[in-house]
C-alpha positions in Angstrom: -62.7 -222.9 122.7 -60.5 -225.5 124.5 -57.9 -227.0 122.2 -56.7 -230.5 123.0 -53.0 -231.0 122.9 -52.0 -234.4 121.6 -48.7 -236.2 120.9 -48.9 -238.8 118.2 -46.0 -241.3 118.0 -45.7 -243.3 114.8 -43.4 -246.3 115.2 -42.0 -248.8 112.7 -44.7 -251.4 113.0 -46.6 -252.3 109.9 -49.8 -250.4 109.7 -48.5 -246.8 109.6 -51.6 -246.0 107.6 -53.4 -245.9 110.9 -51.1 -243.2 112.2 -51.3 -241.2 109.0 -55.1 -241.4 108.9 -55.3 -240.5 112.7 -53.1 -237.5 112.1 -55.5 -236.3 109.4 -58.6 -236.7 111.6 -56.9 -235.0 114.6 -55.9 -232.1 112.3 -59.5 -231.8 111.1 -60.7 -231.8 114.7 -58.5 -228.8 115.4 -56.2 -230.6 117.8 -52.8 -229.1 118.5 -50.8 -232.0 117.2 -47.2 -232.9 117.7 -46.1 -236.0 115.6 -43.0 -238.0 116.5 -41.8 -240.3 113.7 -39.3 -243.0 114.5 -36.5 -243.9 112.1 -38.1 -247.3 111.5 -41.5 -245.6 110.8 -39.8 -243.5 108.1 -38.7 -246.7 106.4 -42.2 -248.3 106.7 -43.9 -245.2 105.5 -42.0 -245.3 102.2 -43.2 -248.9 101.6 -46.7 -248.7 102.9 -48.1 -245.2 102.4 -47.5 -243.0 99.3 -46.2 -239.6 100.5 -46.8 -240.6 104.1 -44.2 -238.4 105.7 -45.3 -235.5 103.5 -48.9 -236.1 104.6 -47.9 -236.2 108.3 -46.0 -232.9 107.9 -49.2 -231.2 106.8 -51.1 -232.3 109.9 -48.9 -230.9 112.7 -45.4 -230.3 114.0 -43.2 -233.3 113.1 -40.3 -234.3 115.2 -37.7 -237.1 115.0 -37.3 -239.8 117.7 -33.9 -238.4 118.8 -35.2 -234.8 119.4 -35.2 -235.5 123.1 -34.8 -231.8 123.9 -38.3 -231.1 122.5 -40.9 -229.6 124.9 -43.1 -232.8 124.8 -40.3 -234.7 126.7 -41.3 -232.7 129.9 -44.4 -232.9 132.0 -44.4 -229.1 132.0 -45.6 -229.2 128.3 -49.2 -229.9 129.6 -50.0 -232.4 126.9 -53.6 -233.8 127.2 -53.1 -237.2 125.6 -50.4 -239.3 123.9 -51.2 -241.9 121.3 -48.7 -244.3 119.8 -50.2 -245.5 116.5 -49.0 -247.9 115.4 -47.2 -249.1 118.4 -44.4 -251.6 117.8 -43.7 -254.3 120.4 -40.3 -252.7 120.9 -42.0 -249.4 121.9 -44.5 -251.3 124.0 -41.7 -253.0 125.9 -39.8 -249.7 126.4 -42.9 -248.0 127.8 -43.9 -251.0 130.0 -40.4 -251.1 131.5 -39.7 -247.3 131.8 -37.0 -247.3 129.2 -37.4 -243.9 127.7 -34.6 -244.0 125.2 -36.2 -241.8 122.5 -38.8 -239.1 122.3 -41.7 -241.5 121.6 -41.1 -243.7 124.7 -40.2 -240.5 126.7 -43.5 -238.8 125.8 -45.4 -242.0 126.8 -43.3 -242.1 130.1 -44.4 -238.5 130.7 -48.0 -239.4 130.1 -47.7 -242.2 132.7 -45.9 -240.1 135.3 -48.3 -237.2 134.9 -51.3 -239.5 134.9 -52.5 -238.3 131.5 -54.3 -240.3 128.8 -52.1 -242.8 126.9 -53.4 -244.9 124.0 -51.4 -247.6 122.4 -52.5 -248.9 119.0 -50.6 -252.2 119.1 -49.9 -253.9 115.8 -48.5 -257.4 115.9 -49.7 -260.9 115.3 -49.4 -263.4 116.8 -48.7 -262.1 120.3 -46.1 -263.7 122.6 -46.5 -264.1 126.3 -44.1 -261.2 126.7 -46.2 -258.9 124.5 -49.3 -259.8 126.5 -47.6 -259.3 129.9 -46.4 -255.9 128.8 -49.9 -254.9 127.6 -51.4 -256.2 130.9 -48.8 -254.3 132.9 -49.7 -251.1 131.1 -53.5 -251.7 131.2 -53.3 -252.0 135.0 -51.7 -248.5 135.0 -54.7 -247.1 133.1 -53.2 -247.2 129.6 -55.7 -247.8 126.8 -54.5 -250.8 124.8 -56.3 -250.6 121.5 -55.2 -253.4 119.1 -55.4 -252.6 115.4 -58.1 -255.2 115.0 -61.0 -253.8 113.0 -64.5 -255.0 113.4 -66.7 -256.2 110.6 -70.2 -255.4 112.0 -70.3 -252.2 110.0 -69.9 -254.1 106.7 -66.6 -252.6 105.5 -66.3 -252.3 101.7 -62.7 -251.1 101.5 -59.4 -251.0 103.3 -60.2 -247.3 104.1 -63.4 -248.6 105.9 -61.2 -250.9 108.0 -58.7 -248.2 108.8 -61.4 -245.7 109.6 -62.9 -248.1 112.1 -59.7 -248.2 114.1 -59.1 -244.5 113.8 -62.6 -243.9 115.0 -62.0 -246.1 118.0 -58.9 -244.0 118.9 -60.9 -240.8 118.5 -63.5 -242.3 120.9 -60.7 -243.1 123.4 -59.6 -239.5 123.2 -63.2 -238.2 123.7 -63.3 -236.6 120.2 -66.5 -236.9 118.1 -66.2 -238.6 114.8 -68.4 -240.3 112.2 -65.7 -242.5 110.8 -67.6 -245.8 111.2 -71.1 -247.1 111.7 -71.7 -247.9 115.3 -73.3 -251.1 116.5 -77.0 -251.0 116.2 -77.2 -247.7 114.3 
């Protein structure tokens, strides 16, 4: 059985619950998962998700943003996909401008240079012209820009339903089957 190798970067944008839930789903899907947690994300995790860092550590190998010597910082690591979830505007800017100053932006830089799948779950509102230009720049390079903007056609009943909708969309972008949300027309 082919195992998908995925890097999940979790940055300090509000909405770290998306990254934690995505890690759980990728783990269930038997993905070989490397999780990179930024210093800012560690702070946000403590205020937004109970036992968030502990939950992440149960889903895969967890690295810090300054562990630049890690294997995922090289194209030779043969990673299939990289997802930044949530993706802060700082990280978006770093990726869009080739500023690989930490392991998260470096792993995204590797995905770009190796022409591998890169999904950014951007989490900010409102968006400035700079944010939009950075997203457009990356979209033109083939990056999937997936705003954390859940739909309501599936009649969500809880916050979990809203989170699952976005996580399901990320799973779709990775080509991994999931039943996390009711699809349109079904």
